[in-house]
N, C-alpha and C positions, 0 to 999 in steps of 0.2 A: 348570835346563835348560842343556845344553851348547850352545854356539853355534859355527858354522863360517862362514867367508867364502870365496867363490870367484868367479872371473870367470864360469865356465860351469857350470851344473848341468843334468844330463840325467836325466830320469825314464824308466827302461826300458833294459835291457841286451840287447835283441835285436839283430838285424842293423843296424837303423837307429841305435839308441843307442850300441852299442859302436863302430861305425865312426866316428860323430861324435866320440866320445871319443878314439879312436886318432889321428884326423887333428888334432884340437884339441891333443892332447899333442905331436904332431910340430911343430905351429906354435907351441909354447911357451905355450899358453893354460892357466892354472890350471883344472883340471877335476875335478868330482866326478860320479860316476855312481851312481845309486841303482837297485838291482834287488831285488825282493822274493823272487824264486825263484832260478832258475839263469841264469847268463850265457848268452847265445845265444838266449834267448827261445823262442818257439814253434818257430821254424825249426830250431834245432839240437837241441832237447830233445824236442819232441812234434809235429814237422811235417816239413819238407823232408827233413832228413837221415835220421831213423829210418824214414820211409816209403820212401825209396829203398833203405835197407838191407833192409827187409822184402821189398820188391819183388824185390831181387836173390836173396834166399834162396828166394822162391817160384819164380822163374824157374829157378834151379839145380835145385831139387827136381823141377819140372815136366819139365825136359829129361832128367833122370836117369830119371824114370818113363817118358818117351817112349822112351829107349834100352832100357828093360827090356821093351818091347813089340815095336816094329817100327821100328828105326832104318834109314833109307836110307843112313846113313853107315857101316854095317858095325860099329857099336859095339853090344855086348850086355853088359848088366849084370843082376844080380839086382834084384828089385823093392826100391826104397829105402824106408827108414823115416825118420821125422822126429822129432828131439828139439827141440821148439819152445823149451824152456827154454834150451838151448845157443844156438839162433838169437838169442834175445832178449839173452843175455849178450854175444854177438858184437856185436849192434847197440848195446848199452849201452856197450861198449868204444869204439866209434867216437865216440859222443856224448861220452863222457868225455874222449877225446883232444882233440876239437875245443873243448869248453868250457874245458878246462885251457889249451889254446892261446890262447884269447881272454883268459883271465885273465892269462897271461904277457905278452901283447902290451900289455894295459892297464898292467900294472906297468912294463914296459919304457919306456912313454911317459909315466910319472909321473902316471897317472890314479888318483885316490883312489876306490876302490869301497866303497860302503856297502851292506851287505846289510840290507834292510828295506823296509817299505811306505811310500811317500811320501804325504803329505797336503799338498795345496797350500793355502797361507794367502793369498798374493797373488802377483802377477807377479814378485816378487823374493824371496819367502820360502816355504820348504818345510820341513815337519816330518817327521822320520823317527824314530819312537819318541820318546825324550826329547832328540833333537838338533834344533836349529833351524839351517837352512842359509840364508844370505843370498847372493844371486847377482846379477850384472849381466845375464846372459843365461840364459834358461830354454828348454830343448829338451824338448818332450813327445814321447815315443816309446814309448807304452804298448801299441802293437800292436792285435791283434784277438782276439776269442774266438769259439768255435763258436756259431752260432745254434741255440738250443734250441727244440723244439716243445713247447708246454705240454701237448699231448695225449700226448706221449711223454717223460716226465721221465727223465733219465739215472739209471740205478741198476739193479742186478740184470742181467737179460738185455738191457736197453736201454743201449747204449754209444755214446760219441762216438769221434772219431778217436783221442783220447788213449788210451783203453782198448784200442782196436783195434791200436795200435802196441806194446802190451806184453802180448800174450796169454800165458796160462798153459797154454792148450790151444787146439786148432783146433776150433771148433764143427762139428757135423755139418751143420747148416743155418744159413745167415746171410741175413737180408734187409737190403739196403741201402736206406735211404730217401734219395733224392737221386741223380740221374744226372749230376751235375757231375764235375769232375776229381777231387775228393777221394774221393767215393763210388766212382767207377770205378777209380781207382788201387788203392784198398784192396780193392774187390770182386774185381777180377781177381787180386790177390795171394792173397786167401783161397781163391778157386776153385782156383788152382794148388797151394795147400797142401792141398787135398783137401776143402774145404767145398762143399756144394751152395749156390750163391749165386743170389739173385733181386734185381733192382733195381727199385724203385718210383720212377717219375718223373712229376710232374704234367704236364709239357709233352709234346708229341707225339714228341720224340726225345731221345736221350742227348746230353750236352754241348751243351745248347741255345744256349750262347753262341757256338757256331761254326756255319759253314754245313754243309748236309747232305752236300755232295760230300766235304768234308774229314773228316767224322765217319763216313762209310760204311765205310771199312776197319776202324774200331774196332768198329762195329756188327756187321760180318761176323765179326770175331775173337771177339766175345762169344758169338755164335751157335755158332761152332765149339768154343769152350771149354765150352759147355753152360750159360752164364749165362742165366737166364730174365729177360726184360724185361717189366715191367708199365708201359707208357707210357700217358699220359693217365689215370693212376690217382692218386687222392688218399687220404691216410691218414686213418682215422677214429679209431683208438685201438688199445690193446693189452690183452688180458686172457688171456695164455697163448698166444693166436694174434694175428697182426696183422690188424686189419680194414682193408680198403681199399675204396674205391668205384671201380668200373670206369666207362668212358666212357658206358655206358648207364644208370648210376645204381644198378646192382646192387651188393650188398655181397659181397665175397669174404673168406674167412678164410684167411690164409697161415700154415701151420704153420712154426714156426721155433724155433731154440734161442737165437739172438741177433738183435737189431735194431740195426744201425749207423745212427745219425742223422747225415747229412752233407748238410745243406741250406744250407751256406754259412757265411760268417764276417761279423762286424760289428765296427766300431771299439770298442775297449775304453775307454769313457768313464766307467765306473762305479767307485766305490769308492776314489777318490783325491782327492775334493773338487774336481773340475774346475769345478764350478758357481761356485766362488769367483771365477773369472776372467771369467765372463760373456762368453765368446768368441762371435763369429759362427760359426754352424754351416752346413754344407752337407749337409742331410739328417741322417743319424746321425753324420757325420764332421765334423771341425773344418775350417772354411774356411781355405784358405791361398792366398797369391799365388805368383808364379813364383820367389820366393826362400824359400818355405816359411814366410813370416811370417804370423802370425795377426792378428786385428784388434787385438791388444795389442802395443805396441812392445816389441821385444827378447824376445818370446815366440814360439817357433817350434814347428810340429808337423810331424812327418815319419812316413813309412811308413804302415802300415795305418790308424792313427788319423786320417790325412788322406784316407781313402777309397780308391777304386779307381784304378789296378789294385793290388790287395793282393799285392805281390810283394816278396820279400826283396831282390832286386837293385835294385828302385826305392828302397827304404828306404835301402840302403847308399849309393847315388848321391846321394840327398837329404842324408844325414847328412854325407857328405864335403863337399858344397857349403856346408852351413850352417856347418861349422867354418871354412871358408875365408872366408865372409862375415864371421864374427865377428872373424877375424884382420885384416880390412880389405881383403880382395881383392874385386874386382868379379866376381860370378858370377850366373848365372841358371839355373834348372832348365828346360831346354828341349830334351829329347832328341827326335830325329827319330822314334824308335820304341823301345819296350821289349818285348823278346821275352816271350811267354807260352808255357810248355811244359807239356803234360800227359804224365806218365810212365805212360800207359796202355800196353797192348800191342795194336797198334803205338803208338809215341810220336807226338805231335802238336805242331807248332810254328806259332805265328802271330806274325809280325813286320810292323808297319806295316798298311797298308790291305788288307782283303780285297776281292774284286771287288765285292761288294755295297756296302761302305763307300766305295769309289772312286766308284761310280755315284751314291751318295747325296750325295757331295761335289761332284757335277757334273763329274767328270773323265772325259774320253774315254780309255779305257785298252785296251791289249792285254792279254789274259789268256792265259797259256800254261802247260801242264803237261807234265812228262816223267815217265813211269812207271818205278818201280823194276824192273818186269818186264823192262825193256830194259837194266838195269844189271848188269854182270858181278859186281861186289862184292856186291850184294844177293843174287844167286843163290848165291854161295859162303857166304853167311850163312843159307842156307835161308829167305830172306825175299824174296818177290816182290811183296807187296802194297804199295800206297801210291804216292806221287808227290811231286814238288816242283812248286810252282806259283808263277809270278811275275806280278806286276801292274805294268805300266809305262805311263806316259803315251804316247799315240799320237803326239803332236806332236814331242816331243823325246827320247823313249825313257828319260827319267829313271824309275828304279824307285821305286815307292811302297809296294810290299808283297811279302812272301814268305810262303808257307805250305808246310808239308810234313807228310806223314803216312807213317810207316814205321818199321822197326826202326832205333834209334840216331839218329834225326833230331834229337834234342835237341842233339847236338853241332854240327849245321849252323846252329843259332841264332846262333852267333858270326859266321859268314860273312854271314848275312842282316842282322844288326844293323849290322855294319861297312859293308856296301855301301850301306845306307840312310843311315847317318850321314855317309858320305863323298860322298853325292850321285851314286852310280854310275849309269851308263846301261847299257842292255842290251849295247851294244858293249863296255863295259869288262869285263863278266863273261864275255861270249862270247869276248873276245879274251885272257882270262887262261888260261894253260895250267894245267889242273887235273890233279893226280896220278892215275895209273891203276894199279891198279883201286881206286877209292874211291867211297863213296856221294856224295861231293861233286861227282863228275862230273855227277850229275843236275842240279846247280845250273847248271853251264855249259850243259848241253843244254837246260834250260828256257829260258834266255836266247836260245840259238841258235834254238830253235823259235819263240820270239816274233818273231825276226827273219826267220823263214821258211825256215831251213835247218838244222834239227837233223840231226846226222850219223848217229845210231844209231836212227832211227825212220822 
């Protein structure tokens, strides 16, 4: 057996693992990164990036179709056709450029990448094929996998998000099981690509992790797109049609060509002998402290493996911190807020505390919204639905949360996160001159409205 020695060994080359490796390399820490599939993990290969690419294709196709019927903009075109194979090639090109870029960055920072599946022997020893690697510090960054439903095993007409992101054709009918952000992002995209889409959700509303006021514009948009919603319905099984139970206990048979199972993700703890470490767990995730340390000295867990929120940008921030800790710096993972974004249509952003969460935390807060219907830039984008909402303490006006729903609001997440991280008050945001005409003016106006003097309402 070949043996290697290194200071830092990272299992998993997704956003968490590869960022840890790059930062460690910058700090001069000898580093080995082990990845069994492609660098970039779920995010770059079968998650964040390809889904945004498919969503863009769907939106362009949808808009062109719109112009071929009745455009208020005075644009008229012939009815468009779609070559989904070409669309997928374009998406794959983006993925390839990004993963190649990650490989180049790792090489530039002198990280040794080993392609293969890791098997943990102990906290300082990992086998990859016939290579044994000894390390001083071990970072576990194995990510997460789709939750499967035993009654809907993946295969044939039953697909997961992975298959949905590499279609060879657009199905005539698609039923999405799960009304969370993954199911809705893909469901909306497939609807715009021409499929008849239905969504089955066990809870009483879509995006159940968010409050009803925030998700209402998405609900309205789904209706307008002609997406059928089966709320408070549970899945019973599939035999050519999808059987679901309605709230009254009756069984419905939904005719469909494909079933997309999108009921969430779970930490990827299987298949690499994690059991050997006997770490403390937090439910199905590995338990970590504020430095991402596990219950074993010099063993760290970052990203989705360490539980919610399962977001690539959280994994990256944790990875960067862990590399600095190993280099001897004093660091702690203590963000004021981590933005969560749904790339539905309209988009949805939550940063910090919602009104309900502020109330639950015993905070007396001012809650104020500014509608995009009163924003000039939103009108010129043919988009008047949605709003920006701010949550601030009544006593000192320190902002504790921002939420927004509307076209393009994912880009407002930066301003939201910065204002919370810097401890901004309503007066700070209200007193900052925002460029006109931009969607960002709604951020200033929400703060002004909370202070009792919005200008454009």
